[in-house]
N, C-alpha and C positions, 0 to 999 in steps of 0.2 A: 634886680632887677623888679616892677612894678608890676605889685596883682593885677590882674584882668577883672573886669565888673564880676563875669559869672563866677569867679573861683573864690572873692570877698561876700558874695551871697549865701557861699557854703557854710561861714563859718560866721554867719550874723553879721549885725552891723558894726562895723570895727571903727572905732577913735581913727579921725584923722590922721594921716603920717604927720612926723612934726614937720614946722613950716621951714625951718632951716637943718637940713638933711643928707649936707653933704660933709663925707668925714675923708679923710686924708691917712693913708696908714707908710708905714715905711718899715721896710723889715726882712727877717725871711722867707723865699718861696723856692718849693722844690716838687721835684715829682716821689709818690710814696710809691714802693711796691710794697703791699701786703700778705702776706701769706699768714693761713691759718693754720695749726697745726693741733694735733690734737693733745699735744703735752712737749714741753720745751726738749729740742735733742739735747742727749748727752754729749761730750767730745768723742768725735771721731765716729760718731752715729750717721746713717743715713735715714731720713724718713722720707712721708710724702705731705704734703699738704693737703687741707679738706677744702678749702678755695684758695682763689689768688684775687690779687684785684689790683690796678693799678690807678691812680689819681692825683689831683695835686694835692699839696701839702704846705708846710712852711709856716711857721705861727702867724703871720702877718696875710699871709692869702687867704689862710683857714677863718681869720677873722674876719678879714674885710668881705669876705664871701656869704660869712654867717650876718652882719648886715646889710648887705644888698638883699639878701634876701626877706632879711625882715623888714626893707622898704627905703632903706638909707642909698643914698649915690655916694659909689664907693671907691674912692683913686688910693691906687697902688703904685707906692716909687719902690723897685725892685732892681734887679740885677739877672739876666737869665743870657747865656749862648744863642748863638742863631744854629741852633743843633733840634733835630726832632724832639728833644726830650723840652725845650724852649719854648717852640712851635704849639707843643702839645698845653704845655700851664698856659702862653696865651691864651689859647683857642677857649680851655677850660674856665679859665676867668671869665673870659668877654662872653661866655654865654651865661654865667650870672649876674650879667650888668655891671662887671667890676670896669671901672676905667683903666686902661693896662699904658693908657699912650706914653706915662711918665716912666715905662720900665724902660730900663737901658738896656739893650739887645747886644752881646759882644758878639764879632764878627768872629773869632777867637774861643778856643780853651772849650769848656762843657758844662751846662746847666748841672745845679747843685740836685741830689736826687738821695732819697733814704730806705734803706732796707729794712723792713718791719714784720718782727713775728711775734705772732698774734698767739697765745697760750690759751685756747677752748676750753681747757680745765680751769686755770687761775684766773682767768681774764686778764690777764697781764701781757703788757708786750715788750720785747725788745729792738731797742733801733738803732742800725747803724749807719751813719751819713757820711756824704761824700760833697764837702763844701764844690761849690762853684767856681770856676777858673776861667778867666782872671778873676778875683776880687773888687765888691765895688768898694770905689774912691770919691772924695769929694768932686775930681774935677771929672767925673762922668755926666755929671747932671750940671748944665748950664744955670744960671742965676737966672734967665729971663723962663729957662722949663719948669724953677723950682717955684719962682714966682705964680707961673702960672698954674701949677698943682695947688696950692695955697689961695687962689682965687675962690672965695664965697665958703672957703673949709670952715663949717661949725664947731669942727674938732679935728686934731690929729694927734692918728693912734703912734705911739713910740715913737721914735730919735726923728728930729724935723727942726727947721730953724724956728724961732719964736717971732711970731707977727701980730701977738694979742690974739693968738687963738689958742686955746686949751690943749692941754695938751695932755694924752694917758699914755701912762708908760706901763709894758709889761717885762716886768722883773721877775727872771728865772735863779738868778746866780749873779754873783760877783763876778766883774770884769770891768777890764782896764775899759777905762772912761765913761763908765755907769755914774758916777759920782756928778760928774757935770751935767748929765742925763737929766738923774735925779733932781737935781738944783733947778730945772725948769721946768718939770713936770707937776701940774694942777692934780693930775689923781694921777694914783699907782694901783697895778694890780699885780700879786707877786706870790711865787711858789711857798711852799710851807715851810720849806728851810729857807728864806730868802732873810724875811726879818730880821731872826737869830745871827745867822750868821754875818750880815751887814753892821747890825749893830752891837752883838756878842752880849745881849741883853740875857737875860737868865728863862725867859719864858715870852711866848710869842705878845702878849697884850701887852709886855714891858717895851717888846721891843717897837711894837707901832706905836706906843707913846714917845718913843725914843727919837723914832722917825719923823712925826710932827713936830717934834721941838728941834731940831737938825734941820728940816726942811721947810721953812716957812710959808713957802708958795702954797705947797698941797693942801685940797681941799676934803680929801680923804683918802685912805688907803684900804685895800682888802687881800686879804691873805685868804688862797682857795686850799682847802685839806678836802680835795675828793669827795669820797663818799661821807666824808665826817662835814659837807658842808664849806662855809663860810665863816670871818670874822671879819667885821669894817668897824675901822675908827674913823668916825665924821671929826673936822675939827667945827668949832665954834667961834665964831668973832664976839660973841656976846655968853657971860661969864654964869648968866642964869639967877635966878635967883636965891640959890643956895650955896653959900661961899665953903659950904664946909667938903674939905677933900677925903675922893671915896677913892680905894684901894684897886685898881683895876684889873688885877687879878681874882681879887675877891670877886667882885662887879660880875667878870666873865664866865666864875662855877654858878652865882646866882641867877644869869639869864640862863645858862644850861639846865638848870631847873626847872624851867620855865619851859621847855619843848616839849611838844606834844609827840613822842616817841608813836605814836599809832597813825600819825598822822602818813599819808601815803605822797601827796605832795607837797612840793618846797614849801617851806614856811619861814618867818622871820622873829624875833624875838629885839626887840628893843630895850635900851634904858628908859625911853621915852621922855627924857627930860635932858637939859643939859648939864653938864655935871663937870667938878674938876678931878679930872682923872689922874691921879698919881702912881707914880711906880720907885721904888724903892730905890736910891741911888740915882737916878735917872732925872726927875721933875714932873713937874703939872702942866697937862695942857686942857683947856678946856672943848668937849666934845659930847658925842653919844658913842654909844657901845653899841653895835650891831651884833646876834649871831644868825645865820641862815642856814638852813636844813636843806641836806639835796633830796633829789626823787628817791622815793625808794622805788628802784626798777627790780621787778619778778626776775627772777636768775633764767628764765624760758627768756627772755625779751633783751637782756642784757650781750651785744657781742663785741663790744670795743671800744674801751674810754680812750684811744687816740684822736687827739683834738679839740677834748673837753675843755681843757681850759679857754683854746682859743675862739669854743664855743661860747664860751662863758662873757669871754669878753667881749665879743661882737653885740651878743645882747645889752652889755653894760653900755658900748659904745650909742646900740639906741637908744636903751633907756638913758641916760644923759641929754642925746639931744631932743627926747620927747620931753624932760623935764619929772619925771617919775622920781619920786621919794625914793629916800632907801629902803622904807620898807617891802613899797611896789618892786623896787629893781632887782634886791638878791633873790625873792622867791622867781620872778620873771628869768633872770638869767638863769639858774638852776634848772629851770622848766627847758629851757633851750639847750642848756648844755647835758639832759638827759636824755630828747629826744635824739640828738647825734647819739649818743650811745647804743642806740638799736639799728645800729649797722656798722658795716665796716668802713674803717679807714674813717676820717677828720670832715669829709664835707659829705656821704652820700648820705646822711641822717639829718643835715641841718634842715629844720624846718623853714617855709614859708610862712610868710605873715597871716598869711590866711588860713592857718594851721588852726585847728577846732583844738586843740589841744592850746593852744597861746590866750583863747580868747578871754578866759577869766582872767589871766593876768595882765592882761592889755586894756580891759576896760575897769 
């Protein structure tokens, strides 16, 4: 959804939207039933919720909603059933400006949904997911429909056919077929546990080196660490003036020492120059290592972290389309994710592009 002229003035003069801003997402979509409780229930206990909300969810649906609110033209490929849940999901996406014309609607079965219990004490969440039925299969989407979805796309999020369009893959865990998708990807954003689980490396930095060596198409990989921020390894085609190798684990510890722990807003510390980054027993890659911090949200403002990673990815999609540098991209994405944590559910707190909290990160 593009911001109106009146809303734009509230945040000052913003830079123009990216010229090429069509993004196509393919992945999960579902309805979330969120219940806040004063403390997580014990077995056989009966408790009352302190708040209840029903809203759209699913990784791809959340990320594309975030991207749309930031000003991108979002299209989504997914599948729902022709039931009340499915119709609600489509209406919510359309209200946020997401193109739903490529979502498959099954005449039978059920749309996916998730029960989410949010512990108000610990700010943790427990998810109970019910998949949609029937599941999506390649035959659900005709080739003309797929080509139409890809037409004009600047970036593809998740799993889709490759037509010289960059692909960003969200990797949460090892699963069947993931290796094929990773080999197609240009960018990867993954959960904290994924790099070591996929590579069996002894540390996250070593695992990131391993990933770039095994996946030659990848330009960068980011691992998200929740309140501890993120780590990014960006590949460089240039080896840089210095040929001496630097141990990637030691470099990470050095970068962490440069973090300003008094800063409330997200920041980024980088190796600043291209290095030969080595991982013992794995190999060496030419690139830059970056450490991003998360926003320090006051306890009384932190409501729910559901969908924070999806919001982060939505902002990364925007940053890639806008040509942001990594040093600017990581704090921007962290700020967007932090804004989303101030409301219940994955989408309620997602900011519009004109949100004053984003202005310093867009200029």
